[in-house]
C-alpha positions as CSV (number, residue, x, y, z in Angstrom):
1,X,-15.3,32.4,16.5
2,X,-14.5,33.2,20.1
3,X,-17.0,35.8,20.6
4,X,-19.0,38.9,19.0
5,X,-15.9,40.4,17.2
6,X,-15.4,37.3,14.9
7,X,-19.1,37.1,14.6
8,X,-19.2,40.6,13.3
9,X,-16.4,40.1,10.7
10,X,-18.4,37.1,9.4
11,X,-21.5,39.2,8.9
12,X,-19.4,41.8,7.2
13,X,-18.6,39.3,4.8
14,X,-21.7,37.5,4.5
15,X,-24.7,39.7,5.8
16,X,-27.4,37.6,4.5
17,X,-26.4,34.3,6.4
18,X,-29.5,32.1,7.4
19,X,-28.0,31.3,11.0
20,X,-25.4,32.9,13.2
21,X,-23.6,30.5,15.7
22,X,-21.4,32.2,18.4
23,X,-18.6,30.1,20.0
24,X,-17.7,32.0,23.0
25,X,-16.5,31.7,26.4
26,X,-19.2,31.1,28.9
27,X,-20.8,28.3,30.7
28,X,-24.2,27.1,30.4
29,X,-25.3,28.2,33.6
30,X,-24.3,31.7,32.7
31,X,-26.9,31.9,30.0
32,X,-30.5,33.1,31.1
33,X,-33.6,33.7,29.2
34,X,-32.7,31.6,26.1
35,X,-34.0,28.5,24.8
36,X,-31.7,25.4,25.2
37,X,-31.3,23.5,22.2
38,X,-28.4,21.3,23.2
39,X,-26.5,20.7,26.3
40,X,-24.2,23.8,25.9
41,X,-26.2,25.5,22.9
42,X,-28.9,28.2,23.3
43,X,-31.2,29.9,21.0
44,X,-31.0,33.5,22.2
45,X,-33.5,36.5,22.0
46,X,-33.4,40.2,22.7
47,X,-34.0,39.3,26.5
48,X,-31.0,37.0,26.8
49,X,-28.6,37.6,29.5
50,X,-24.9,36.1,29.6
51,X,-22.8,36.5,32.7
52,X,-25.6,38.6,34.1
53,X,-25.3,41.2,31.3
54,X,-27.4,42.0,28.2
55,X,-26.0,40.1,25.4
56,X,-24.9,41.3,21.9
57,X,-25.8,38.0,20.6
58,X,-29.5,38.5,21.7
59,X,-29.4,42.0,20.1
60,X,-28.4,40.2,16.8
61,X,-31.5,38.1,17.3
62,X,-33.5,41.2,17.3
63,X,-32.1,42.1,13.7
64,X,-33.9,39.0,12.4
65,X,-30.9,36.7,12.7
66,X,-31.6,33.2,14.0
67,X,-28.8,33.3,16.5
68,X,-27.3,30.8,18.7
69,X,-24.6,30.7,21.5
70,X,-22.4,27.8,22.3
71,X,-20.7,28.1,25.6
72,X,-17.0,26.8,25.1
73,X,-16.2,26.5,28.9
74,X,-18.6,23.6,29.4
75,X,-17.4,19.8,29.6
76,X,-15.5,19.4,26.1
77,X,-17.5,16.4,24.9
78,X,-20.7,18.4,25.6
79,X,-19.2,21.3,23.6
80,X,-18.6,19.3,20.5
81,X,-21.9,17.6,20.5
82,X,-23.7,21.1,20.8
83,X,-21.7,22.4,18.0
84,X,-22.8,19.8,15.8
85,X,-26.3,20.3,16.7
86,X,-26.5,24.0,15.6
87,X,-24.0,24.2,12.9
88,X,-25.3,23.1,9.7
89,X,-23.8,23.1,6.1
90,X,-20.9,25.3,4.8
91,X,-19.6,27.9,7.5
92,X,-18.3,31.4,7.3
93,X,-16.2,31.3,10.3
94,X,-15.1,34.7,11.5
95,X,-12.3,35.8,13.8
96,X,-11.3,39.5,14.4
97,X,-7.5,40.2,14.9
98,X,-6.3,36.9,16.3
99,X,-6.5,34.4,13.2
100,X,-7.2,31.5,15.7
101,X,-3.6,32.0,17.4
102,X,-3.7,30.4,20.8
103,X,-1.6,33.2,22.1
104,X,-2.0,35.5,24.1
105,X,-4.7,34.2,26.5
106,X,-7.2,36.7,24.9
107,X,-7.1,35.1,21.8
108,X,-7.3,31.4,23.1
109,X,-11.3,31.5,22.7
110,X,-10.8,31.9,19.2
111,X,-8.4,29.0,18.9
112,X,-10.7,27.0,21.1
113,X,-13.5,27.8,18.8
114,X,-11.6,26.6,15.7
115,X,-11.0,23.3,17.6
116,X,-14.7,22.9,18.5
117,X,-15.7,23.6,15.0
118,X,-13.4,21.0,13.5
119,X,-13.6,19.8,10.1
120,X,-16.1,21.8,7.9
121,X,-16.6,23.2,4.3
122,X,-16.5,26.8,3.9
123,X,-14.2,29.9,4.5
124,X,-12.5,31.4,7.5
125,X,-12.5,35.2,7.3
126,X,-10.6,37.7,9.4
127,X,-10.0,41.5,9.6
128,X,-7.9,43.9,11.7
129,X,-5.1,41.3,11.9
130,X,-2.7,41.7,14.9
131,X,-4.6,44.6,16.6
132,X,-5.1,44.2,20.2
133,X,-5.9,42.0,22.1
134,X,-3.7,40.0,19.4
135,X,0.0,39.7,19.3
136,X,1.1,40.6,15.7
137,X,4.1,38.2,16.0
138,X,1.7,35.2,17.0
139,X,-0.7,36.2,14.2
140,X,2.2,36.3,11.7
141,X,3.2,32.7,12.8
142,X,-0.3,31.6,12.3
143,X,-0.6,33.2,8.9
144,X,2.9,31.7,7.8
145,X,1.6,28.2,8.6
146,X,-1.6,28.6,6.7
147,X,-0.6,31.0,4.0
148,X,-1.2,28.4,1.1
149,X,-4.8,28.5,2.4
150,X,-5.3,32.2,1.5
151,X,-8.0,32.8,-1.2
152,X,-8.1,36.5,-1.5
153,X,-9.4,39.7,0.2
154,X,-12.8,41.5,0.1
155,X,-13.1,45.2,0.6
156,X,-16.4,46.2,2.0
157,X,-17.4,49.7,0.8
158,X,-20.4,51.8,-0.5
159,X,-23.8,50.8,0.4
160,X,-22.9,47.5,2.1
161,X,-20.6,49.4,4.4
162,X,-23.2,51.8,5.2
163,X,-25.6,49.1,6.1
164,X,-22.8,47.5,8.2
165,X,-22.2,50.8,10.0
166,X,-26.0,51.0,10.9
167,X,-25.8,47.5,12.3
168,X,-22.7,48.5,14.4
169,X,-24.3,51.5,15.6
170,X,-27.6,49.6,16.5
171,X,-25.6,47.0,18.5
172,X,-23.5,49.6,20.3
173,X,-26.5,51.6,21.5
174,X,-28.0,48.5,22.9
175,X,-24.8,47.0,24.4
176,X,-21.5,49.0,24.5
177,X,-18.4,47.0,23.5
178,X,-14.8,47.7,22.8
179,X,-14.9,45.3,19.8
180,X,-17.6,47.5,18.2
181,X,-15.7,50.7,18.9
182,X,-12.7,49.2,17.0
183,X,-14.5,48.0,14.1
184,X,-16.4,51.3,13.8
185,X,-13.1,53.3,13.8
186,X,-12.0,51.2,11.0
187,X,-15.2,51.3,8.9
188,X,-15.5,55.1,9.2
189,X,-12.1,55.3,7.3
190,X,-14.4,54.4,4.3
191,X,-13.8,50.7,3.8
192,X,-13.1,47.4,5.7
193,X,-10.7,44.7,4.4
194,X,-11.5,41.1,5.0
195,X,-8.9,38.4,4.3
196,X,-10.6,35.0,3.1
197,X,-9.0,31.5,3.6
198,X,-10.4,28.0,2.6
199,X,-11.6,26.8,5.8
200,X,-10.8,23.0,5.3
201,X,-7.2,23.9,4.5
202,X,-6.8,26.3,7.4
203,X,-8.0,23.5,9.8
204,X,-6.0,20.9,8.1
205,X,-2.8,22.8,8.8
206,X,-3.8,23.9,12.3
207,X,-2.4,20.7,13.9
208,X,-2.5,22.3,17.3
209,X,-6.2,22.9,17.1
210,X,-6.7,19.4,16.0
211,X,-4.8,18.3,19.2
212,X,-6.9,20.3,21.3
213,X,-10.1,19.0,19.8
214,X,-8.8,15.5,20.5
215,X,-7.5,15.9,24.0
216,X,-9.9,18.7,25.3
217,X,-8.7,22.0,26.9
218,X,-7.8,20.5,30.3
219,X,-5.1,18.2,28.8
220,X,-3.9,20.8,26.1
221,X,-0.7,22.8,26.7
222,X,0.4,25.9,24.9
223,X,4.1,26.2,24.0
224,X,5.7,28.7,26.1
225,X,8.3,30.1,23.5
226,X,7.7,33.7,22.6
227,X,6.2,34.4,18.9
228,X,8.8,35.8,16.6
229,X,6.8,36.3,13.3
230,X,6.8,39.5,11.3
231,X,3.2,40.2,10.3
232,X,4.2,42.9,7.9
233,X,6.5,40.7,6.0
234,X,4.2,37.8,5.8
235,X,1.3,39.9,4.7
236,X,3.5,41.2,1.7
237,X,3.8,37.7,0.6
238,X,0.1,37.6,-0.2
239,X,0.0,41.1,-1.6
240,X,-1.7,42.7,1.4
241,X,-0.4,45.7,3.4
242,X,-1.3,46.5,7.0
243,X,-3.8,49.2,6.7
244,X,-5.1,47.8,3.2
245,X,-4.0,48.5,-0.2
246,X,-6.9,48.5,-2.7
247,X,-4.5,48.0,-5.8
248,X,-3.8,44.4,-4.8
249,X,-4.2,41.9,-7.5
250,X,-5.8,39.5,-4.9
251,X,-8.6,41.8,-4.0
252,X,-12.1,40.3,-4.3
253,X,-14.1,43.6,-4.3
254,X,-18.0,43.4,-4.0
255,X,-20.7,45.8,-4.2
256,X,-24.4,46.1,-3.0
257,X,-25.3,43.8,-5.9
258,X,-23.2,40.9,-4.4
259,X,-24.4,40.8,-0.9
């Protein structure tokens, strides 16, 4: 959700998904060399260009993922219709760092993607909470609001982690990207911690995302009050420490036999 960072978190959690849908900031006229499947949705390929640049989404397609891009900056009714065309069944909705907080502005695409996705069955997964470009205080407030939706955490390690590093290296070699650099720094420590939330619950208690879905971005206003949450304290309540603690009773470890 929001771009390639969230997509890569979702793939770390569920590497064998049938379909990848990237909900990202772009306008439909920005997408070139792709098959249009709805007004604002495209089936991409390794030649696809977005904003006049080679796309990471297209490189995912070269790794045998059926990959779609939905441009969130198109007229809002068109966005919602396009999401319904390409999103099927249960979802693994990924977001990196922001946890779908609308603030700061660089996190807004993730929040907008949550609104566009709407009610679905599945899970929301996130990692590197509060890291730039996110604001840790804003992430803390979002986590506080949705803390009862927390299901547990997965720690990617061993063979699955090695496979994931190879995917990151392949994508970075094709299209260098700062999000991949941050992810690679983390996984080279020997593991990647992924927090898992019940998606229907998370969306139900994200009233602001529901309001955005109903009103559309043009008529939606973000509150101006600064965020004041304490991410470290909120994470402690669910048994998670910043930087990860494999001894947590809430851990959902998995190995190569599970993915």
